[in-house]
N, C-alpha and C positions, 0 to 999 in steps of 0.2 A: 479836595482829593488830589493827591500827588499825581503828576503826569508820569506815564510809563517812560522809562528811559529810551532814548532814541538809539537805533541800531546803526552804528557807523559802518560804512562800506570801505574795505581796504582796496587799494588800487594795485592790481597785479602788474609788475613792471614788464613782464613778458607780453601780456595782452596790450599794454600801452605802446610798446615797441612795434607790435604787429599792426596796430592801428596807424601808426605813423608811416610805416613803409607802405601800407595799402593806399593811403592818401597820396603819397608821392607817386606810386605807380599809376593812379588814376590821372593825376596832373600831367605826368609825362606823356601818357597815352592821348590826352586831349589837347596838349599844347599845339601840335601842328594844325588842328582844326580851328583853334582860337586865332591863329595868325592869318588864316585864309578866310575869305568871305564865304558865308553860307549861301551858296547858289544852287544847291541841289538837295533833293529830298533825302538822298542817302546820307549826306553829311549831317543833316538835321536829326535823322533817326539814330546815327552813331552817337551824337552828343547826348541825346535823350537816354540811350542805352547805357552810356558811361555813368550818367548821373544816377540812374536806377541801380546799377551795380554798386556804386559808391554808397548809396543809402542802405541797401541790403547788407553789404559787407560790414558797415559800421554797426548795424543792428545785431548781426551775428557775433561780431567780435566783442561787442559790449557785454554779451552774456545776459542770462536771466536775472532779474532783480528778485532776490529772495524776500518774499513777504513773510514776516514772522507770523507763525501760527498762533491760534488762541491758546494752545497748550503751552507753547514756549513763553508767550507773554505772561500767562498766569504763573508759570514756574518762576520766571524772573521776578515777578511781583512779590512772591513769597520769599525768594532768596534775598531780595533787598531788605526784608525785615530782619535778616541776620546781621549782626555786627561783624562777623568774621567772613573772610573770603569763602565763597561756596559756589559750586557749579553742579549741573546735572549732565552726566556723560552716558554714552551708550557703551555696549560691551567692547566695541573697537576703539574706544577712547575719544570719539568725536563729541564735542561739546554742543549740547542742544539748548542750554540756558545757563546764564551766569549772572552774578550780581556785580555791582560797581566795584566793590572791594576786591573781587577776584580779578577783574580786568586791571585794577591798579597794581595788584601784586604780580600778575602773570602776563599782562599784556593782552592783545587782541587775537592771540593764536586760536585757530578754529578747533584744535584738538590738544589732548595731553601730549607731553613729550613722547616721541616714539623711538628715541635713540639715546644711548648713554646708559650709565649705571642707574640713574633715576628712573628711566623708563622700565627697566626690568623689575625694579622693586615695586613700581606703581602697578604694573600689570599682574604681579604676584598678589598684591593687595586686592585687585579686582577679582582674582580667582577665589580668594578667601571670602569676599563678599558674596560671591555666587552661592556659596554654601550657607548663606544666612548669617554669617559672622561679621564682626567688625574688622576690616582690613587696615593695616598701618603701613605707611611708606614715607620716605623722605623726598621732598620736592624742592628744587632750586627755584627761588623767587627773586624778585628785584632787591629784596631786603636780605637775601641770604637763604641758607637751607632751612626749611621748616618741615615739621611733621604734618603729613596729610592723613586724614581719616576717611575711609571709604565705607559707606553704608548701602545695603541693597534697598532699592525702591520698588522693584517689581517691574514686569514688562521689559526685562533685560536692560534696565536703567539703574544708575548708581549715583549717589550723592557724595561728592568729594568736598571736604572742608579743610581749611587751614586754621585750626584753633589757636587761641592766644597762648601766652606763656603760663597763665595760671590754670589751676585744675578746674575752676569754675567755667572756664571757657570751653571745656570739653563737652558740656551738656548743652543740648538744644533747648529752646523754649518749648514749653509743654505743648504737645499736639502738632509741632511743626513737621515732624517726620511723617505723621499720618496725612497731613494736608498735602505735603509734597508728593507722597505716594499716590494720593487721589488725583492730583493734578497732572504729574509727570508720567505716571504709570497706569492711567485709567484703562479699564478693559474696553475692548471694542464693543460697539452697540450690537444688539441681536440682529442677525441677518433678516432682510426683508424678502429676499428671493434666493433660490438655489444659485450657486455660482455656475459658470459656464461648464466647468469640468464635470460637476455632478449632474447637470442637466443632460449632458451628452454621453455620460458613461454607459457602458454595456450592462452594468448591474443596477438594481433598483435603488433609487434615492428619493427622499421625501423631506420636506420642511414641515415641522410639526409645531403646534402652539399649544402649550398647556404645562402645568407643573409636573405631570407624569407622562412619559412618552407613550404608554400604552392606552391611556385615556385621552391623550391629546388628539386634536383634529388636524387633518392634513391641510396645509396651506397651499403647497405646490408639490408636484411629483413629476418624475421623468417618465418617458414612455416605457423604459425597461421594467419599472415597477408594475405597470399595468400588465405587461406580458407575463411577468413572473408570478404575481400574486392575484391577478384578475381583479384589481381594484386600484385605488389611489386617487379617486376623485376628490377635489377640494371640498372640505367639510366633512369627509368621512372619518370616523374614528380609526386611528391606526391599528389599534388592537384587534379590530374586526378582521384583519388580514391573517391572523394567527389562530391556530386551534386553541380552544379553551384550556386544555391541559398544558400545552406548551406555553401558553400565555402566563399561567400561574407559576410555572417553573422559572420563566425568564424574569418575571417580576420579583420573585424571591432572590434570584441571583443578583439582580440589579440593586436590591436593597442591602446586599452584603457589603460590609465596609471594605473587604479585600477583593472586591470584584475587579477593580482596576479598569483597564481598557480592553480586557479580553472580550472576544465576541460572544454573543448569546446565541445558542443553537435553538432554532425554532422550527416547528412544522407549520406549513402553510394551510390555511383553511380551505383554499381552493382545491388542493390535492394533498391530503395528509401524508402521502408517501414522499412528497417533496420536502427536502431539508434545506434550510438556509442559515447562514451566519448573519446576525444582526449587530451592526456597529452603531453606537450612539455617541453624539457629542452635544453638549448643552452650552448655550450662551443666554443668560437671563432666563426668560420663560419660554424660549424657543429651543427646539431640538433639530438636529440634522441626523436622519436615519439612513443607513446604507444597508441594503439587503442583498447578499451574495449567495447565489444558488450553489450548494455543495453536494447535491444529490448524487451525482456520478462519483465524486470523491468518496462519499460515505459508502456507496455501493461497492467500490473497489476495496475499501477497508474491510467491509463485511465479508467479501469474497476471500480476502487474504486471511482473515481470522478463521473463517470456515475451513479453508484449505489447511491451515496450521492445525486446527482441531482434528480434522479427519486424519492428517498425517500422524498426529500423536496417538489417536485411537488405533490407527493401523499398526503402529509400532508395538503398542500394547497387545493388540490382538495377535500379531505375528509371534510375539514372545510366548504368549499363553498357548498358542497352537503348537509351537515347537515343543514345549514341555509336555503338552498333552499327547503329542505324537509318540514321545518316548514311553509314556505310560501305556498307550494303546498297543505299541509294539510288544511290550512285555506281556500284556494281557493276551494278545493274539497268539504269541508263541507258547505261553502256558496252556492255552486252550488246545493247541496242537498236541502238546504232551498228554493232556488229559484225554483228548479224542482218541489217541492211539491206545489208551488203556480201556476206554469205554466205547467200543464200536457200536454199529447199528444193532438195535435189539437190546442193548444194555439199558437198564432203568434210568441211568444218569444221562444217556445220550441226548434225549430231548431237551433237558435242562441246559446241557452244555451248548447245544445248537442255538438255543434261545439267547444265551449269553453272547455267542459269537455274532448273531444277527444284530443284537443291541450294540455291540462293539463296532460293527460296520456302520451302523447309523451314526455313532459318535465320530467315527472317522470321516464320514461325509460332512458332519457339522464342522469338523476341523478344516476340511478342504474349503468350506465356505469362508471360514475365518481367514485362511491363507489367501483366498481370492480377494477378499476385501482389503487385506493388508498388502496386496500385490507381491506376495512372496510364494505364490503357488507355482509349481513346476509347469511350464508351458512348452508346447511343441508347435511352433509357428509354421504356417504354410501359406501359400498363395491361394486365396479363396475368391470365388465369384459370389458376391453377396446375394444376388437374385437366385442363383442355383442353391445356395445354402438354405434360404428361406423356403424355397419350393420343396426341397427334400424334407424339411422339418414340418411342413404344413399338415401332413397326415397325422403325425404324432400330436401336434398342437390341437387339432380338431377333436381328438379323443379326450383331451383335458377339459373340453367345454360341454356343458349340457345342451340339449337340443334347443332350448329357448334362447341361447346366445349364439349369434351368427359370427363367423370369422370371415372377413373379407381381406383379400390381398391386392395390392396395387404395385406392379413391377414397373419401374421407370425404364426409360430407354437408355441404351449405351451405358449400362451399369459397369462400374470399374471393378478391378480386383483389389483386395486388401490382403495384408499379411497379418494373420492372427491365428490363435488356437481355435480350431473348429469346434471342439467339444465345449470350450468355454463360451464361445459366442452362442452356440445352441442353448446353453444353460442360461445365458443372459436374456435371450429373447423369450425362452420358456418362462423364466421368472416374471418378466414384464406381463406376459399374457395371463399367467395365473393371478398376478396382482390385480389386473383389470377385471378378471372373472370374479374375484372375491368382492371387488367394489360394486360390480353390477348386481351380484347376488344379494348383497345386504342393503343396497340403496336404490336399486332400480336401474333400468337400461336394458339394451339388448344387442349391442353390436360392438365388436372389437375389430380394429382395422390395422393391418400391417402394411406399411408403405416403404418402398426402397427407391432411392433416387441418387443420381450424381448431382452434386451441388458445387458451385464455385466457392472460392473463399469469401466473396462478398455475400453470396446467398447464405452461406453457413453462419456468417456473423449476424445476418438479419434473422436467422432461425434460432439463435440462442448460443452460438459458439463465439464468444467475443474476441478471442485471439486467433481465430483461424487465419492461416497464412497460405495454405495450399488447398487444391481441390479435395473434396471429401466425398466418401460414400456414406449416405445417411440411411439408417433403419429407424423408422418411426412406428411405435406401437401406441395407438390411441383408442379411447373408448368413449361412449356417450353416457357414462355414469354420472355420479353427483359431483365429480371434481374433488380437488384437494383443498381443504381450508387453508387460508393464508397463514394462520398461526402454526400450522403443521408442516408446511411445505419446506421449511428450512431444516427440518429434522429427519426427513424421510430416508436419507442415506446413512443415518447413524445406525451402527450395529445394535441389534436387540430393541430397536424402537419399532413399535407396532401399534396400530389402532384397532387391531382385531381383538375379539374377546380372549380371555385367558384360556390357553390350551389349544388355540387355533392357529398360532403362528409363532415362528422363532424370532422374527424381527431381523432376519439375515437375508431376506430375498433381495431387496433393493440394495443393501450394503454389498452383497455379492456382485450384483450388476455393476455397481460403481467401481469395485476393485478390478473386475474383468476388463472394463472399458479403459480404465487408467493403465492397466498392465499392457493393454494393446495400443498404447500411445494415442488413445482417443479421448472423446469428450462426451458427456451425457448432459442433456438439458431437459427440463420439465416445464411444460406450459399448462396452466390450469386456471379455469374460471369457475367459481361455484355454480353448480347447476348445468355446466356445459361440458363436463367430462375432463379428461386429462390426456396429455400427449407426452410420451417420453421419446426423445430423439437421441439416437446414438450416432456419433460422427466418428468415422475412421479414415485416416489419411489414405489417399490412393497410393497403391504400392508401385514403386518405381524400381527398376533394376539398378544394379550398381553403376551402370552407364548413364543413369538418369532418365531412362526411357520407360514409359508405362508398359508393364508386362501384358502381353496379349493373352487371351484365354487359351489354355492348353488342355488337351484331353486328359481326363483323370485316369491315372494308372493305379489299379488296386494291387498293392503288394501282397504276395502270398503269405498267409498266416503262418507264423513260426510254430512248428509242432511242439507241444509241451513234452518236456523230457519226463520219461516215466521212471527211469532208474536215477534217483537223486543221490546215490552213494558215490564216493570218490576217494581219492588219496591226495595228500599234499599238506604242506605246512603253511598255516594261515596265522598272520598277526592281526588280532582283532582289537581295535582301539575304540573304546567307548567309555565316557565318563559316567553314564547312568548304569549303576550296578545291576539293576533288574534286567535291563536289556542285554548287557554284556554277558551276564551269567547264564541266562537261559539260552541265548543264541550260541554261545560257545558249547554248552552242554549238548544241544541238538546237532550241531555240526560234528562234534566228536562221535555222536551216535551213528553218524553216516560215514564214518571212516576217516575223517580229517584230524590232523594234529593241530590243535589250536593253542596259541600263546596269547594270553590276555594282558591288556595294558589299560589302566584307568585314566591316563593322561598322555599328552603328546611327548612330554619329557621322558616318561617311563618307556613309551614305545620306541623312542630314539635310542635309549640304552639297550633295549632288547634287539633292535635292528643292528646295532653296532656289534653286539655280542654274537649274533648269528648272521653275520654278513655273508651274502651269497647263498644262504640256505633257506630263505623265505620264498615261497611260491606265489603268495597273494597277500596283499595287505587290505584289510577292510577297516575304514576309519570314519568316525563321525566328523562333521565339519566344524561345528561350533562347540568348543570345549573350553573350560577354564585354563588359562595359561596359553600354551602353544596350540594354535588352531590347526585343523586338518591340512589345508594347503601348505602352511609353513612347515609342518612335519614332513610332508612329501618332499619338499625342496631340500631339506636337510638330510633326509634318509635315503634319497635316491641313489646315492653312491653305494649304500649298503644293500639296497634292494636289487640293483642291477636292472634287468629287463622285466622283472616281475610286474604283473598287472596290479592296478590299484582300483579299489571300489569305494566310493564315498557314499555314505548313507546319511540323510538329513531330513528334517521336517521343513527346511526352507527350500526355496526354488534353486535349481542349478544355476540360474542366471545371477543369483546373489553373489556367487564366488567364482564363476567361470573365468572372469578376467584375471584371477589370481593364479590360474593354472595354465596361462599362456606358455606355449613351448613344451608342455608336458605331453607324454605319449602313454598309450595304454591305460587311460583313466576313464572309468565309467561312473554312472550315478544311479542310485536307487533311492527313491523317495520313501519316507516313512509315512504312515505305519506299514510294516511289512510282516508277513507270516513266514514260517520256516520253509514252507514249500517254495515260495518265491525266492527266498534267500538262497536255499540249497540249489535251486535251478540256475540262478545267476552265477553262483560260485563255480558250478561244474562247467558252465559255458566259458567263463574267463580262463579257467585252468586248461580247458581243451584248446583254446586259441593260443595260449602261451606254449603249449607242448610242441 
């Protein structure tokens, strides 16, 4: 058996020079002591210390002796079987093994050339070899320039050969590349324990043994895995930490060829509501599993998706309500025309009155849709929450049967909020009615309304995750059956209801949601099956423009404006409305009351009429949302032709939707749809009287 070649050690001239100067320094330091008799303990200790320093210095400067590894010796053994010069190098060009022919051709350099034209070509060949192809470069040897072939070995190692002149020399002996790949680029052995990083990591980590990670047993796990999954003891099957359904899905994904290194999303058996990302790496028959808790991230994603869905539904509901308001306005005005022809006592009066009542119910339904879409007209005021609930309590008790008790709990130091009183009354009433219906159908007997002042921290703990300022909380709870988990995510969707057909519109909670959002608030629901449900409305504490909380003020009841009896008048009105049914009947009824009405079906047409009758128009009535030119834009362009004439906007949307577009305008009022002719004629007469 041939002896392995001995590894010669090169002498670094810099290190040799450093050793020489170090020895001279030690000799010069000890020379005075050598010429003097050693008659003191100090002199003896100094000599001993110098000798120790000299030994240590020589050991350090000598440097470590590199013992060739078994892998390097094995690679060199196989390289020596080749007739051509060959070496194994790393990605940085450092030589880890070479045969005798290579050293004879290239010398004992520890790495490939790293400068000159040959170096650039050689490292380009290494880049080609990284892609699994054969790289070629020219290399300067002692015999002249020769072609070098670079082949990938695996493990970021490469075989570099200098083949002979003949074509046969390009081919390696059969199986040589496989042997070299096995020796020089062998994979690391399977881990025996978790590394220090995994053991101390804040996420779950486990070392598994078995061909399949989900049926493999746990060899070792860190403390975080036990806290997260409630298990992880040695010998436990890793798949037992995951719910069966999630386990089947993860196994199927792992089996897919294109799964790659993407994490597997799993639900934990300890708490199925907890979601984790599972990362797996395999070495031999052992796996390292990392389990990262992403429950909060998933919850935020769900909340964002729910918010986007509600916003989209709200926009749809607002658009439908706007168009429906136009139809209702036309119906109500036509009913006014028919009512004037069929007074009380006429056989048709009762039928017309029934149609009007049904239309008003439809108008109320539209208001709920607008409330949900946050496009309802609001009149905000400073409210005392406790006072508002107290005044509504009598009405709320009338909504409940005797078997259901209503209890109120008023907190101390209740703040004031800025909101629309009628809207908040509607929101609380809807919540009470919803609780009543739940108790009626499934049992229970008590509804409780609680008001309190809560800090931002308390609000976050009670279900308002982004609370940043103190809040006023109104909680409506019951002791009914609670809300099922599969339903709770849908309860604020419009037209969603669990009541029997014909008993609900599905807009009660959707309306509450819209009212709260339009009031810059938040609504949270807490429910456990069999323990009832609690709806919590959070409204920010109202601060004055100076940033000071507004103190309670005595309520001043404004005198009710008397209803105008004589609705006739005189004046020239420009009526702008893209809906023909609304514009036609409104103009007809206003003409019947003495007004001269000019009609326009668009903003562009109205602008032409205003220009043609500049200074002659007494009042402009315009829709807000129209194809082409919008109402506010029309006003800005036509103001020069209108002079000081007042302007009245009518729309199914809330005034707040476009009020910022009217900044700086004067004598502008708003009338929400649907409207009847009596309301319209009364407002027209008021505006003309003010401008007179």
